[in-house]
C-alpha positions as CSV (number, residue, x, y, z in Angstrom):
1,M,5.4,47.6,-4.6
2,K,8.1,47.5,-2.0
3,K,5.7,45.9,0.5
4,L,4.8,43.3,-2.2
5,F,8.4,42.2,-2.7
6,T,8.9,42.1,1.0
7,R,6.0,39.7,1.4
8,I,7.3,37.5,-1.4
9,F,10.7,37.5,0.2
10,I,9.3,36.6,3.6
11,S,7.2,33.8,2.1
12,L,10.0,32.2,0.2
13,T,12.4,32.5,3.1
14,L,9.9,30.8,5.4
15,F,9.3,28.0,3.0
16,F,13.0,27.3,2.3
17,A,13.7,27.4,6.0
18,S,11.0,24.9,6.6
19,S,12.7,22.4,4.3
20,S,15.0,21.5,7.2
21,I,12.0,20.8,9.4
22,V,9.9,17.6,9.4
23,N,6.8,18.2,7.2
24,G,4.5,17.7,10.1
25,Q,6.3,20.2,12.2
26,A,6.2,22.8,9.4
27,A,2.5,22.3,9.1
28,L,2.2,22.7,12.9
29,L,4.0,26.0,12.8
30,V,1.3,27.3,10.3
31,L,-1.5,25.9,12.6
32,I,0.0,27.8,15.5
33,F,1.1,31.0,13.9
34,G,-0.9,31.2,10.7
35,D,-3.7,33.4,12.1
36,K,-1.2,35.6,14.1
37,I,0.8,36.8,11.1
38,A,-2.1,37.2,8.8
39,T,-3.2,40.6,7.5
40,E,-5.9,41.8,5.1
41,K,-3.5,41.2,2.2
42,F,-1.5,38.3,3.4
43,H,-2.1,34.8,4.8
44,L,-0.7,31.3,4.9
45,S,-2.4,28.0,4.0
46,I,-1.9,24.3,4.3
47,D,-2.4,22.5,0.9
48,A,-3.1,18.8,0.5
49,G,-4.4,16.6,-2.4
50,L,-3.5,14.2,-5.2
51,N,-0.7,14.1,-7.8
52,I,-1.2,12.2,-11.0
53,S,2.0,12.1,-13.0
54,S,3.5,10.5,-16.1
55,M,6.7,10.6,-18.1
56,P,5.6,11.0,-21.8
57,G,8.3,10.4,-24.3
58,L,9.6,7.2,-22.7
59,K,9.0,4.0,-24.8
60,A,6.7,2.6,-22.1
61,G,5.1,3.8,-18.9
62,K,1.8,4.3,-17.1
63,S,0.7,7.1,-14.7
64,T,1.5,7.1,-11.0
65,Y,-0.6,8.5,-8.1
66,G,0.6,10.1,-4.9
67,V,-0.2,12.4,-2.0
68,Y,0.6,16.1,-2.6
69,F,1.3,18.3,0.5
70,G,2.8,21.6,1.4
71,L,2.4,25.2,2.5
72,G,1.1,28.2,0.6
73,T,0.8,31.9,0.9
74,F,-1.7,34.4,-0.5
75,I,-0.5,37.9,-1.3
76,K,-3.2,40.2,-2.4
77,I,-2.2,42.8,-5.0
78,N,-5.7,44.3,-5.7
79,D,-9.3,43.0,-5.9
80,K,-8.5,41.0,-9.0
81,W,-4.9,39.9,-8.7
82,A,-2.8,38.0,-6.2
83,L,0.5,36.1,-5.9
84,T,0.7,32.7,-4.3
85,P,4.3,31.5,-3.7
86,E,4.2,28.0,-2.3
87,F,6.5,25.3,-0.8
88,K,5.5,21.7,-1.5
89,P,8.0,19.2,0.0
90,I,5.9,16.2,-0.9
91,S,5.3,16.1,-4.7
92,P,5.6,12.5,-6.1
93,R,6.2,11.9,-9.7
94,G,7.4,9.0,-11.9
95,A,5.9,6.2,-14.0
96,R,4.8,2.6,-13.8
97,S,5.7,-0.3,-16.0
98,V,8.7,1.4,-17.7
99,L,11.8,0.1,-19.3
100,P,14.5,-0.6,-16.7
101,L,17.4,1.7,-15.8
102,R,19.0,-1.5,-14.4
103,D,17.8,-4.8,-15.9
104,Y,17.1,-7.8,-13.7
105,S,15.5,-10.0,-16.4
106,S,18.5,-12.5,-16.0
107,V,17.4,-13.3,-12.4
108,L,13.7,-12.5,-12.3
109,S,10.7,-13.5,-14.4
110,N,7.4,-11.7,-14.8
111,I,9.2,-8.5,-14.0
112,N,7.9,-5.0,-13.8
113,Y,9.8,-1.8,-13.3
114,D,8.5,1.4,-11.7
115,I,10.3,4.8,-11.4
116,E,9.4,6.7,-8.2
117,L,10.5,10.3,-7.8
118,N,9.8,13.0,-5.2
119,Y,10.4,16.7,-5.7
120,I,10.3,19.8,-3.6
121,D,8.1,22.1,-5.6
122,V,8.3,25.9,-5.4
123,P,5.5,27.4,-7.6
124,I,5.0,31.1,-7.9
125,I,1.5,31.5,-9.2
126,A,-0.1,34.8,-10.4
127,Q,-3.8,34.4,-9.7
128,Y,-6.7,36.3,-11.3
129,K,-10.3,36.4,-9.9
130,I,-12.9,36.0,-12.6
131,T,-15.7,36.1,-10.1
132,P,-15.5,36.5,-6.3
133,K,-15.2,32.7,-6.0
134,F,-13.8,31.5,-9.3
135,F,-10.2,32.2,-10.3
136,V,-7.4,31.1,-12.7
137,G,-3.7,31.2,-12.4
138,A,-0.3,30.5,-14.0
139,G,3.4,30.9,-13.3
140,P,6.8,29.3,-13.1
141,Q,7.6,26.3,-10.9
142,F,11.0,25.2,-9.8
143,S,11.2,21.6,-8.6
144,F,14.2,20.1,-6.7
145,L,14.7,16.4,-6.8
146,S,14.8,14.9,-3.3
147,S,14.7,11.2,-4.0
148,A,14.6,8.8,-7.0
149,K,14.5,5.1,-7.1
150,Q,13.7,2.1,-9.4
151,V,11.4,-0.6,-8.0
152,S,11.8,-3.9,-9.7
153,T,9.1,-6.5,-9.0
154,G,9.4,-10.0,-10.2
155,T,9.6,-13.8,-9.4
156,L,12.7,-15.6,-8.4
157,P,13.5,-19.1,-10.0
158,A,12.6,-20.7,-6.6
159,G,9.1,-19.1,-6.7
160,P,8.7,-16.2,-4.3
161,N,8.0,-12.7,-5.5
162,V,10.5,-10.0,-4.6
163,D,10.8,-6.2,-4.8
164,I,14.2,-4.7,-5.4
165,E,14.5,-1.0,-4.6
166,E,17.5,1.0,-5.8
167,K,18.4,4.6,-5.5
168,M,18.7,6.2,-8.9
169,K,19.0,9.9,-8.1
170,E,22.1,10.3,-10.3
171,N,20.1,9.3,-13.4
172,F,17.7,12.4,-13.1
173,K,18.2,16.1,-13.3
174,S,18.4,17.7,-9.8
175,I,16.4,20.8,-10.9
176,Y,13.3,20.6,-13.0
177,F,11.2,23.5,-14.5
178,S,7.5,23.5,-15.4
179,V,4.6,25.9,-15.9
180,P,1.5,25.2,-13.8
181,L,-1.9,26.3,-15.2
182,E,-4.5,26.6,-12.5
183,I,-8.3,26.7,-12.2
184,G,-9.8,27.2,-8.7
185,Y,-13.0,27.7,-6.8
186,T,-13.6,29.0,-3.3
187,L,-16.0,26.7,-1.4
188,S,-18.4,27.7,1.3
189,D,-17.0,29.6,4.3
190,F,-14.4,27.5,6.2
191,R,-12.6,29.6,8.7
192,K,-13.4,33.0,10.1
193,G,-15.5,34.0,7.1
194,K,-12.9,32.9,4.5
195,G,-13.5,30.0,2.1
196,M,-11.5,26.9,1.5
197,D,-10.1,26.7,-2.1
198,I,-10.2,23.7,-4.3
199,K,-7.6,23.9,-7.1
200,F,-7.0,21.9,-10.2
201,R,-3.5,22.3,-11.9
202,Y,-1.9,21.0,-15.0
203,N,1.9,21.3,-14.9
204,I,3.4,21.5,-18.3
205,G,7.0,20.2,-18.2
206,A,9.5,22.7,-19.7
207,S,12.8,21.0,-19.0
208,E,14.4,17.6,-19.3
209,M,14.0,15.2,-16.3
210,I,16.5,12.5,-17.2
211,N,20.3,12.6,-17.0
212,K,20.9,9.3,-18.8
213,S,20.2,10.1,-22.4
214,S,20.4,6.5,-23.5
215,Y,17.4,5.7,-21.4
216,G,15.1,8.2,-23.0
217,S,13.9,11.8,-22.8
218,T,10.9,13.3,-21.1
219,T,9.7,16.7,-19.7
220,G,7.1,15.1,-17.6
221,S,3.4,15.8,-17.1
222,T,1.5,16.3,-13.8
223,V,-2.1,16.8,-12.9
224,Q,-2.9,18.0,-9.4
225,L,-6.1,18.3,-7.5
226,F,-5.9,19.7,-4.0
227,F,-7.5,21.7,-1.2
228,S,-6.0,24.9,0.3
229,F,-6.9,25.5,3.9
230,P,-6.4,29.2,4.7
231,F,-5.3,30.7,8.0
232,V,-6.6,34.3,8.1
233,K,-7.8,37.0,10.4
């Protein structure tokens, strides 16, 4: 048990430390050192895929799509159970065609408003193997808001279309909590006899996302489909 907690601590320390490094450099560190620090019960991974997010509860809004990227770990507990603490610095969320936080209808026509958010996600998933290749998982996820903006698109009286981008970070909670539910499958052998995982997650929002109560209330909803590329011995 002591070794298990030590591995979790090392994983989270590595991931939080890498938040000060450019995303590509953090991935490069895993490419260089991933195999070297791997053991039978511990390895790193690079994860990449797609986010589909929405903000249910608002009076209007459509889903947004974005690239999901980050680093993962695999900590084996026994033949059935594992922990997978992760660090995902690119995790876009938001909604399209929403009501405005700041209204430009007095100067623009045919106007559309989008909310674009990005979070640093730290999920800690408990994973259970149903078969050697098929697994499920669940756990808490803490998300830290790194950017937020409103994009207003419309037409000026003179005719040209314009985009107005405004930082709106103060209108959203800095920390957001959700519960990811995961289904995964290990594909054919990818590296050194270990398979590449494909994972599908549905993140159930469990806390408020918006600071400005007059604008509305939402706990968010995110679907993720991504591949996990392991670095193992």
